[in-house]
C-alpha positions as CSV (number, residue, x, y, z in Angstrom):
1,M,-32.5,-275.7,-14.7
2,L,-29.0,-274.2,-14.5
3,Q,-26.4,-276.8,-15.4
4,I,-23.2,-276.5,-13.4
5,S,-21.4,-279.7,-14.4
6,N,-22.4,-283.1,-15.7
7,N,-23.6,-284.2,-12.3
8,V,-24.7,-280.9,-10.7
9,A,-27.6,-278.7,-11.7
10,I,-29.7,-276.1,-9.9
11,P,-33.5,-276.1,-10.3
12,D,-35.0,-272.8,-11.4
13,A,-37.2,-272.7,-8.3
14,E,-34.0,-272.1,-6.1
15,I,-32.9,-269.1,-8.1
16,E,-34.9,-265.9,-7.4
17,I,-34.7,-263.4,-10.2
18,S,-36.4,-260.0,-10.1
19,A,-36.3,-257.1,-12.6
20,I,-35.2,-253.6,-11.4
21,R,-34.4,-250.3,-13.0
22,A,-30.8,-250.1,-14.3
23,Q,-28.5,-247.3,-13.3
24,G,-26.5,-245.1,-15.7
25,A,-27.1,-244.2,-19.3
26,G,-30.1,-245.7,-21.0
27,G,-31.7,-242.9,-23.0
28,Q,-35.4,-242.3,-22.8
29,N,-36.3,-245.7,-21.4
30,V,-34.0,-245.5,-18.3
31,N,-36.8,-244.4,-16.0
32,K,-39.6,-246.5,-17.6
33,V,-38.1,-250.0,-18.2
34,A,-36.8,-252.4,-15.6
35,S,-34.0,-253.9,-17.7
36,A,-31.5,-254.8,-14.9
37,V,-31.8,-258.1,-13.1
38,H,-31.3,-258.9,-9.4
39,L,-30.4,-262.6,-8.8
40,R,-30.6,-264.2,-5.4
41,F,-29.4,-267.7,-4.6
42,D,-29.6,-269.1,-1.0
43,I,-26.7,-271.5,-0.6
44,P,-27.6,-273.3,2.7
45,S,-31.2,-274.2,1.5
46,S,-30.1,-275.1,-2.0
47,S,-29.9,-278.6,-3.5
48,L,-26.1,-278.2,-4.2
49,P,-23.9,-281.0,-2.8
50,D,-22.3,-280.2,0.6
51,F,-18.9,-280.0,-1.0
52,Y,-20.0,-276.9,-3.1
53,K,-22.0,-275.4,-0.2
54,Q,-19.0,-275.5,2.2
55,R,-16.6,-274.0,-0.3
56,L,-19.0,-271.3,-1.3
57,L,-19.7,-270.3,2.3
58,K,-15.9,-270.1,3.0
59,L,-15.4,-267.7,0.1
60,K,-14.5,-264.2,1.0
61,D,-16.6,-262.5,-1.7
62,R,-18.7,-259.4,-1.3
63,R,-21.5,-260.9,-3.4
64,I,-22.1,-263.5,-0.7
65,S,-24.0,-262.2,2.4
66,R,-23.5,-263.3,6.0
67,D,-26.6,-265.5,5.7
68,G,-25.1,-267.3,2.7
69,V,-27.1,-265.7,0.0
70,I,-25.4,-264.9,-3.3
71,I,-26.7,-261.6,-4.7
72,L,-25.8,-260.7,-8.3
73,K,-26.9,-257.5,-10.1
74,A,-26.7,-257.7,-13.9
75,Q,-27.2,-254.4,-15.8
76,R,-24.6,-254.7,-18.5
77,F,-27.1,-254.9,-21.4
78,R,-30.2,-252.9,-22.2
79,S,-32.3,-256.0,-22.6
80,Q,-33.7,-257.8,-19.6
81,D,-33.3,-261.2,-21.2
82,K,-29.6,-260.6,-21.9
83,N,-29.1,-259.4,-18.3
84,R,-30.9,-262.5,-17.0
85,E,-28.6,-264.7,-19.0
86,D,-25.6,-262.7,-17.9
87,A,-26.5,-263.1,-14.2
88,L,-27.1,-266.9,-14.6
89,E,-23.8,-267.3,-16.3
90,R,-22.0,-265.3,-13.6
91,L,-23.6,-267.6,-11.0
92,R,-22.5,-270.6,-12.9
93,E,-18.9,-269.4,-13.1
94,L,-18.9,-268.5,-9.4
95,I,-20.0,-272.0,-8.4
96,K,-17.6,-273.7,-11.0
97,S,-14.7,-271.7,-9.6
98,V,-15.2,-273.3,-6.2
99,A,-15.1,-276.8,-7.6
100,V,-11.5,-276.4,-8.9
101,T,-9.0,-277.5,-6.2
102,Q,-5.8,-275.6,-6.1
103,K,-2.6,-277.6,-6.4
104,A,-0.6,-277.6,-3.2
105,R,2.4,-275.4,-3.3
106,R,5.7,-277.2,-2.5
107,P,8.3,-274.8,-1.2
108,T,11.6,-275.0,-3.1
109,K,15.1,-273.9,-2.3
110,P,17.3,-272.0,-4.7
111,T,19.8,-274.1,-6.6
112,P,23.6,-273.6,-5.9
113,G,24.1,-272.3,-9.4
114,S,21.3,-269.6,-9.0
115,Q,22.8,-268.6,-5.6
116,Q,26.3,-268.2,-7.2
117,K,24.8,-266.2,-10.1
118,R,22.9,-263.9,-7.7
119,L,26.1,-263.2,-5.6
120,Q,28.1,-262.5,-8.8
121,Q,25.5,-260.0,-10.0
122,K,25.4,-258.4,-6.6
123,G,29.1,-258.0,-6.6
124,Q,29.0,-256.5,-10.1
125,R,26.3,-254.1,-9.0
126,G,28.4,-253.0,-6.0
127,K,31.4,-252.3,-8.2
128,T,29.3,-250.2,-10.6
129,K,28.0,-248.1,-7.7
130,T,31.5,-247.6,-6.3
131,L,32.7,-246.3,-9.6
132,R,29.8,-243.8,-9.6
133,G,31.2,-242.2,-6.4
134,K,33.2,-239.0,-6.2
135,V,36.5,-238.9,-7.8
136,S,39.2,-238.1,-5.2
137,D,42.0,-235.7,-6.0
138,Y,45.2,-237.7,-5.8
139,N,47.5,-234.6,-5.6
140,N,45.9,-233.4,-2.3
141,Q,46.5,-236.6,-0.4
C-alpha cells in the first residue's frame, strides 16, 4: 500500500514493478543482475480519486504516456530494493505535486514611485552614454 496522503492510498496490486538490467557502470554484475526497476501505474484504471486522475492526465510530463500510464525507471542504486523504494517515492511525489493548487496570480501595476525612479535611472544612464561619445574639437567649429 503506497500512502499518498491521509485519505489517499494506492493498493500494491495497481502498481506493476518489474526488474530489468541497469545501464551504465556496475562492475562485474552489470550483465548478470537485474538491479534496475521499471514501475508502471495506469492512471485511468486506478482507485485514485477523480480529482487526482484528471490533474495527472492533464500534466505535460514525458513519464506519462498517451494512454495515461506513468512509467518510471529507477536505476540510481545498485540494489534492487533501493531502486524499488526510489521508484515508489518518485511516484508518490508526482501524485502529491498534482494535489497542490497554485495560488492565482493577480496582475499588479507599478507604483508611481517606482515609475519615477525608473525614469530617473533611465535619464542618468542616457547622460552616462552621451558622455562616452566622441569629444568634438571646439577650435574647428
